[in-house]
Structure formats: C-alpha cells, structure tokens
N, C-alpha and C positions, 0 to 999 in steps of 0.2 A: 574868286572868293576873297572877302576882305580879311585882313590880318586878325581883326577882332573876332570874326565869325569862326575862323580856323582855330584860334586859340580856345574859343568856347567849346568847339567840337572835340578838340583834343582832351580838354578837361573832363568832358562828359564821358568819353571813352575810357579814361583812366579810372573813373570811379564806378563804372558799370560792372556788375558781377560777371565773372567768366562763366558763360553757359556752354563752353565747348565740352564735349564728353571726355571724361578722364580716360586715359589709356588703360585698357584692361590687360591682364596677363593670363590668357586662356590656358596656356600650357601648365602654368603653376597651379591654377585653380583645379584643372583636370587631374593633375598629379596628386594633389592633396586629397581630392575626392576619391581617387582610385585607391590610394594607400589606406584611407579610412575604410573604404568598402572591403578591401582585402583583409584588413585587420579584423573587421567584423565577421567576415566569412570564415577566416582562420579560427576565430574564437568559437564560432558555431560548430565548425568541423571538429575542433578539439573536444568540445563538449559531447557531440554526437558520438565521436570515436570512443571517448572515455566510457560513455554509457553502454555502447555496443560491446566493447571489450570486457567491461565489467559484467555484462550479462553473460558473455561467453564463459568467463571465469566461474561465475556462479553455476552455470549449467554443467561445466566440466567437473568442478569439485563436488557438486551435489550428486552427480550421476555415477562417478567412479567409486570403486571400493579401494581401500588401502590394504595391501598385503602385510600381515603382521610378521615382523622379524624375517624379512626375505633374504637377508645376507648371513653367511656363516659367521660364527664366533671363532675367536682364536686366530691363528696365523692364516693370512690370505696373501695371494700374489700381489706384487707391487703394482702401482697405478701405471697404466700405459701412457704413451705420449698423447693419445687422443682420448675419446670418450666412448665407452662400450655399453650398449643397451641391449639386454636380452629380451627378445620378443617371443612370447609363447602363445601359439594358437591352440586352444584346448577344445576338446569335445566333452561336454558336461554329462553326456550319457554314461551311466555306470555300466561297466563291462566286467565280465567274470573271468577274464584270462583264458579264453578258449584257445588261443594260439600258443599256449604254454607259458605265457608271461604271468605276472602276478595279478591277483584280483585287484581291480582298480577302485580306489575309494572315491576319487574325485574326478574321474574321467581320464581321457588320454591327452597327451601333448602331441597332437597330430602334426603340428608345425613348430619348428624350433629354428629361430634365426638370431644371429648376432649382428646388430647394427654398429659399425665402427665409424665414428665421426673424427676425422683427422684434426690435429691441432690447428691447421691452416683453414679449416672450415670451407674448403673449396670443393668437396665431394662427400659422398656418403657411400660406405661399403656395406653391402647386405649379404651376409654369409649364411647359407643354409646348412643345418646339421641334420642329416637323414635320421628319421625317427627310429630306424632299426639298427643304427650304429651300435656295435658291440663295444662297450666301454666299462670302466670301473666306476661303480656307484658307491660313494662313501657309506660304509656301514652295511653294505649288502653284497659286495662282490661284483663279479662281471654280469652284465645284463644289457638288454637293449636300452638305449638312452631314454626312451619315452617311459620306461618303468620308473625312472626317478620321479616323474610327476605323479604317477600312480601311488608310489610309496610315501612321498613326502611333499607333494605339491610344488609350488614355485620355489620355496627355500631349498629343497633338496636338488631341484633342477639347476638352480644357480650354483650350488656347491659342486655339482657334477661337471658343469661346463667350465667352471673356474679350474677344477683339477685337470680336466682334459686339455685345456688350452694354456694353462698357467698364466692367465691374465685376469685381472680384477674386473668384475662386473660393476659398473657404476650405478646403473638403474635397471629395473626390470618392469616389463609391462605384459600383462596377460589379457587376451581377448578371446571370448568364445566364438565359435563359428557362426552363430547367429549374427554377431557383430559384423562379420565380413559381408553378409547379405544386406544388413541395414545401412552400412557405410556406402555400399555401392548404390543403393537406391537414393540415398541422400545426395549423392553427387549427380543424380540423373543418369546413372549408368557409367560404366568404364569400358575402355577399349583395350583388349589384350591381344597379344600375338601368340598363336599356337604353332608349334613346330610340325604338327600333323593333324589331320582330320580324325575325329572320333565322336562317338555318341554315348550318351548316358540314357537311362530310361525316359527322361523327359526333355533332353536337350541334345542338339546336334552342333558340333563345332567344326569349322573349316580350317584348312591350313592358312596361316596368315592372320589378318586382323579380324577380330570378332567383337561386336558391340554387345555387352552383357548387362542385363538387369541383375538385381540381387540374387534371385533364385538361380539363374544361370551361372553367376559368378561363384556361388557356393558349390555348384556341381563341378565347375571347372577346376577349382583348387583342391577338391577332395578326390577326384577320380584317379584310380591307379590300375584297375583291372583291364583297362583298354590297351595298356602299353606292355610291350615285350619286356621293357626294363623296369616296369612297375613304378617304384618310388622315384627313380631318377627323373623320369619325365614329369611326374607329379611335382617334384621340387622345382623343376624349371617352370612349370605352369604357375606355381605359387609366386615365384620371382616375377613372372610376367604380370601377374595380378598386382603386385606391389608397384611395378612400373606404371600400370594403368591408373592406380589410385593417385600416385604422385602427379601424373600427367593431368588427371582430373582436378586435383587441388590447385595446380598452377595455371589452369586454363583461365582465359579471360571470363568465360561464362561463370566461373566460380568466384574469382577474385572481385568481380564487380557485382556480385549477388549476395548481399548480407544474409538473406533468408537461407540460401543454400549453405553458407558457412555455418550459420546457427544450427541447421538441420544436421550437418556432418558432425559438429562437435557433440550435439546431443546424442546422435546415433552411436558415436564412438564411445562416449563416456558411459552410456547405459550398459555396455557390455565389457567394460574395462576395469582391470585391477592393476594398481601400480604400487611401487614403494612410495613411502611418504614424501620423499624428496623430489619425485617426478610430478610436481604440481603444475598448475596452468602457467604460473609466472615463470617457472623453469623452462617449460616448453616454449613459451613466447621468446624468452631470451635465446634459446637454442635456435628457434626459427629465424630470429633476426640475424644471428651470426651466420646462418645458412641462406640468407636472402638472395644471394647470387647463384645458388645451386639450381640447376634445371634438370629435367628428366634424364638427359644424357650423362649427367654427373652422378647418377645412381648406378653403382657398379655392383652387379650380383655375381656370386659364385658359390661353390659348395665345398665343404671340408673334404679334402682328398680321401678317396676310398681305394681299396685294393680288391674290390670284387665281392661276390657273395660268399657266404660261408655257412657253416652249420655249428650251432652251439652244442655243448656236451649233452644237453637234454633234447636235442633234435630240432630246436628252433632254427628257422632260416634267418640269418642275420647278415648285416653289412659290415665287413671288416674295414678298418681304416688303414691308410698308408701312414704308418707311424713316423717314418723319416720325413715325409712331406708335412705332416701335422706338426712335427717339431720345428721345422723351418717357418711354418705359418705362425706358430706361437711366438717365435722370435720377431717376426715381422710385425705382429700386433703390438708387442711390447716396445718396439723401436719406432712405431708409427710409420711403417714403410710397406703398406700393402701393395702400393703401386709397383714397387720393385719386385715384391714376391710374385705378383701376378704376371709380371713380364717374364719371370723365370719359370713360372708354373701356369702356362696358359690353359684355359678350360674351353 
C-alpha cells in the first residue's frame, strides 16, 4: 500500500462514527429495577396492610361493648411490675340462686381468669380462680366468688379480685359462652388436650388430643359433672382450651389467612365487653410486644385451694389456701410468678 493511500485510510477511520456497542452494566440496571420493584411492592403491601388492619379495628371497636365504670373508686392496690387483665367468661342465662347463692341479675361468671403479662413480655401467665372459691365480697360479706358478678357485674368482680390478690387490675374483658363457640368455629376448630375421657349428652372426648368444633368446645369447657373433682378438672379443661385457641391463632393456617383473622376478630368482638382502655390499638400494641411468645410460653395454673368446705348456710364451697395466696399476691406485685411457681408447683 502506498503512503498516500495509507494516510487517506487512516484519516477516514479517524472521522468515521464509532459503531461499536457501548458497554452495558447489567448488574446495576437489574439492581435499580429490583429496588424500584421492591419499593413499589412494599408500598402496595403497606397500603393493603393499613386497609386490612383498619378494617379489623373497625370490626373490633364496632362489635364490642364498653363496660361502664369497671374499676373501683377510692384506694386501690399499687400497680404490679407487669400488666394484669381480668378475663370473665359469663353465662348470660338468668338463674334464681337454686344452690343457695344469690339470685343472679346478669348471669353467672362461670370462668374467672387473671392474665399476667410480665414486664419483659417473654411469657403470659393465665391464672384460674375457681368459681366456688369462698371469699370476701366488698359490701356483701363472704360468699362464692361468682356471686360478685351476680350482685354487681364486672365492676364488683374486679373489686373482689383486687381485694383477694391485693393487685391492681389494669384491664378487664368479659365474653359470654356463645363467644367461646363462635371463636372456635372462626379458627376452623381447636385442638385441646384432655386429661381423661368423658362424655356429655352430645359429645365424647378421649384422653389426649381432641379436635373440637364450636359446639364441642363449649361442652368441653362447661362440663363438670363427669369428674370426681368437679370444678378442678373443669378449670384444667378451660386452661387447655385457651392453649388451643392460642395455638390456633399462631398457626400458619391462621396467620396467612386474612379472612380467618377477620372472622376471629368479628366473632370475638360480637360477644365481648371491655374497659374503654382495652381498645384495638392497645391490643395491637400488646400483641406486638408479645410477638415472640409461642404456645409453650403460656403458663396456666390455679389459685391455691385448701379443699372443699361448707358455708354457714350449707353451700358446698372451695376454701383457699390463705398462706399460699398471700405469697402469690407478693409474686404478682413483684412480677416474679416464675419464682413462685417453682416453689409452688401444680
């Protein structure tokens, strides 16, 4: 090639546009696209979650009733280290006091439990108080503890329990027994563990695990005549039911099923009465604080008793172990139920 031709070719190449493909950055492009997608998805999830939770809140607050003036006026026990919620399971059927008790104006408190949530929020203690416990009821003298509900509803029941345990009740929730049935059906059934086999007019239960629908669950928590120790086993069955409900709520089948969650909230609130402070937002806050709690972290026990007794009017009652109740009271106030249970195994 001549020098002139070589120079002309070099000049032509120098002025020709560069048609080589520009180097792409596929990783950077993919990363930007992924982040953009995730931000969009997160925004959608946040909106959907907000709408869903808002719907739950409206269902809960619209369905529940508020208990008027549930807490005693005047001097009350000091606040404990944790949080104490009184749970009342009531029978709305009016009764006439055939067992020697008072005529009941608003039904019976067939189930009475105190939920103690420790300050560290690592567990929940659920303490049953037997309904025939012979206690002092403010303004009425000594009687079975379920008479407090008959005479004065939730407010007098709160006052009676506060006096018995010398601990302040922070919240109170009352649910009628139909609510137990509807809650169970909303969860698609619950599994409970029975310490013995027994039968009721329409249901048979086996020793060990029993899968229950709402009607069977109601029969399970109410039965007492099948047991030699009557209410003692009945209370244990009620505790087993609460374990079953918690297990159902924490199951994957519930947590991934918005419809089931909605059904449970609606079923519960339709039969629920609470103090004004136990709102949906308060429950959500408490639930978030307890987000690491699992079924095994629910500890159930019963207020210590000293056997059966007879009241002056001939009623059969349950006497309490005053010494053990005194130490239990101290453990509640110091937020050390774990230590108390270690010294008082059940």
